[in-house]
N, C-alpha and C positions, 0 to 999 in steps of 0.2 A: 505493499500500500505506500503510495506516496504522501511523505509529510514534509513538503515544500511549504505549506501556507498554515502558519500559527493560526489562524483564524480558523482553519478546517479542524484543527484539532480540539479547538474553544469550543465549535459547535458540536464536537463529538462528547466532549466533558458534560455539554450542556443537556444534551440528550439524554445521556446517562445517569447520572446523578439526580434528576428529576422523574426518574421512572416510578418512583413510587407514589406519585400525584401528591395527595395530602399527606404531609409527612408530620410526624411527632416531632417533638424534639429530641427527644431519644428514641432511640432504636437499633435494631441490630443492622450491622455495616457489613458490606461485602466489598471486593473489589475484581478487579479482572484486566487482562494484558489486551488492550485493545490492537495491538500488533501481532501480538502470538494468534489472537484468534482468527485476524485476516488473514494471516501468512500461511496458517493449517487449515484453512477452511477448505470444503470442497467447492464452493463457487470459485474461489481464486484459483485452483488448480486448473479447473475448467477454463477459465479466463484467461490464463496464461498459455493453454494448449491452443485458444481458440486465435491468439494474436500470433502464435507460433505457425500456424496452418495460413494466416493472412499474409505474415512476410514470405512465407514458401510458395505462396500464390503469385507474389508479385515478382520474386526471384529472377524467372525467366525473363519476364520484360526489364528487368533492370540490367541482366545480364547481357541483353541485344544491345542495349544502347551503349554499354560500357566495350562491347566489341565492335559497334560502330568507330565508336573513337579511336581503338587501336586500329581499327583499317584505316582510317583517315591519315593516323599519326605515320603509319607506315607508306600511306601514298605521299604524303608531304615530304617524307624523307627521300623518297626517289623522285621528286620533281623538282621543276626548275623554278627560280625565284619567283616568276608570275603565277605558275601553277600552285606552289607552295603557300602562296599568299591567300589564294582561293581557298586551298584544303585547311590553311588555319582558320579561315572563315567560319568554313563548315565544323571544325572541330570547337570553335567556342560555344556555336549554336546548340551542339550536341551536348557540350558540359553544363551549358545551361539547362537544357532540357532534363538532365541527369540531377541537378540541385533542385528542379522542379517537383520532379519524379519523389525523389527522396522528402522533400518538404511535404507534398500530398500525403506520403504515408507515415509521416510524423503526425501531421493533423488528423489522420483517420484514427490512429492508434492512441492519441491525446485525448479524442472524444470518446472512444471506448472507455478510456481509463477513468475519465469524469462519470461515464456514467456508471460504469462497475464499483465505484469508489462511493456514490449516492445509494446503490441498490445495496453494497455488503453494510455500510453505515446503518441502514433502515432493519436489514437482517439482524445485525447484533444488537440494536437496541431493543427490539421486539424479542430474540432470546432472552436477551438480561432479565426482561420484564417478567418472563414466563417462568424463570429459573428464580428469581427474587420472590415472586408471589408464591411458588410453588414450595419455596424453603423458608419462607417468613421474613426476609430481609427486607428492612425499610430504606437502605440507601445502598448505592452500587456505586463506587467510585471508581477512578483509573489507575491503574498501577503506574503507569507512566508521570502522575501527578503526586505520588504518595512518599513521603520521607520515611513513616514508620507504618509496619503493617505487621499485620497477625495471620501467617500462611495459611493456617485453619479457615480464614475466610476467604481464601482465592475461590472464586468461582469460573476461573477461564475455562477451566477442563469442562465443566458441565453446560456452561455457555456454548461451548463449542461443539460437543456433542448435540446439544438440543438444535442448535442453528445447522449441523451437517444431514441431523436426520430430518429436517423439515425442508432441506435443500433436495435431498433423494428422493423426499415423496411428491415436491414439486415438479421434478424432473420425469416422473412417472404416470403422471396425472394425462386423464385421458386427453386425446388433442395434441400433446407435445410430440408424438410419435404417430406418424401415419401407419395405421395397422394394414395388414394386406389381407385380400377379400380371403376369408376362411382361416386364418391364422389364429393359433390359440388366445386366449385372454394372458395380458402380459403379467407376469409375477412382480409384485412389488417387492423393491429392495427391502432388505432387513435391516430395521435401524440397529445402530450399534449397540443402544440401550439394552435392546431385545437380546441381540448377540451376548452381552455382559450377563444376562438374566441366564441365559441357557447353561453359560460357563459357571456361574455359580450354582446352579442347581444339580450340575453333573457332579461339582466339587462337594456341594453339602448332602445329596442323596444318592451317589454314586452312579455307575454306567448303568445299571439296570440291565435292560434287553437291549438297548443301543447296538446298532451294527459296528462290530471291532475288528481291526486288522492286527491281531497279537504280534507278527513278525516284525512290524514298523515300531521301534521302541524309542524314546528320548536318549539323548547322549548326553551322561553325568558331567558336570562342569562345565556345561555347555548354554550360553544366555538362552532366554525364553524371547518370544516376540510372536509376532502376526503378520502374516502376509496375504495377499491373493496373486494365484498364479492365473495367468490367462497363457490358453494355446492359440498361437497364431502362426498355422501351418506347420512350418518345421522349426519353429522357436517357440521358447517361454518367456514372455513378458511378466514380471514380477511388479505390482502394481499395490502401492499404499492406498489402499480403500477407505480407510477409516484413519481419524488423527491418531489412534494408539498404535497403527503400523508401523512396521520399518520404512526406511526411506525409499522402497521400490528401486525404480530405475535411476532414480536423482542419486541415491545413495549408495548405486554400485552394488546392489544385490544380487547374489549369483547361484543362491542356494537359499532353500527355506530354514528358519530358525527350530534349532533343533533340540532346545532346552524343553525340561516338563513343564506342562501346559500350554504349549506353542499351539498358536492355531493355523490351520492351512485352509485355503479356500481355493477352488479350483472352477474356473470357467473353460468351456470346450474341453478340447483333447489335451493333456499333460503329460507326459512321460517322466516319472521321477524314479530314480533306483529300482530300476527293473519292472516298475508296476505302471500302469497307465491310469490315470483317473480323468475322470469324463464328467463335466457339471452341464446340466441338460438346459439350465435357464440362463439367460444371457445375464438377466437383471440381479438376479440371487445366486450366487455359487452353491455348490456341494461343499460344505465347510466340516473340517473335523479338529478335534482338539488331541494333542500327544499327550498321554499321561503314563507316567511310570509304572513299570510292572504291569502296566494293562494293556497298552500297545495305541493305535489311530483310532479313536472314538468318534463316531458320527454327531454332530451337533446340529445340520439343518441342511436343507436343500436335497436335490434329486440326482443321481447321476448315476455312476456305475464305477467300478475297481476292476482292472484286469491283473491278476495276478503273472509272476515271472513264469510260470507254466503254462500260460495260454488260457487259463478258465478267468469266465468274468463274474461279477456279483452284482445284480442292481441294487441300489442304495434309493428308495422310494423317500418321499417327502412326507407321504401321509403317515408311514409306519417306518420310523426310522430305525425301530430294534427287531422288527421281525425276521431280518436276516439271521440265521444263527450263525455266530463267529466260528465255532469249531467246525462246522459243515464248509464254511466260505474259504476257511484256512486250510483245507486237507491237501 
């Protein structure tokens, strides 16, 4: 997020501290990091991807102008004085054209940036209000302007989760993506809070009859984490789907986390250590949790697992634990 204007930050502060409406003189006070929420939001990741695609779409046209300049410079070098002067005039015209082209690109990006900042600020304010009301906070201040704070009152992560959950839902609402004739109903993405609740349920109540791959065990002394793996033809892309995830492609992740209670999610066909995992729903991966002495346990999502010996086991969403683990791992 851009922090060039002090007035912009002041406006953000005004929006956030007044969320409680009619405030009492004393009350429960929390705080958030505005920059952290913006930087780690799914909306910003989508915005950055949009800008990247926009720049890629302009690259061929820009390269064409640069090539024309190089060709004219070559022609100038091979020409006599009179022709060289004419070629130089053409070169200056092309350079001016390139400058104008770059200016228009910058203006388009700045326009998109301003629109994004307005939208993200509104989303943050709304999420802060919802979290504050749910947890009984009267005031929510900005970490960036605090000189003293109690870390237990940090609402940054809870606000980020709330905002990302709403963003995912908004992206899956009817009308956002055209539906093909006869196509199945879209599966709603699972909010990170719902995933955390499932993890807590497994930790508290045990695996019970959930489908389990016993052969895949966590590695002792290895860090835990969570990541989404997407099969894209012959390659696998690691994606940070939620704020709690590892860095995905940005962080140079080349293998899934192997520590106890790590979460693996699969979209599409993903070969991994002799196994092949298939997630059938693009919006909702088939997800597993890695548990010590138990194995890889199904959390949610539908798909299948193909073992090194070639046999496959379906993993349905409706009955995640009906496939018997002992039979599946024979």
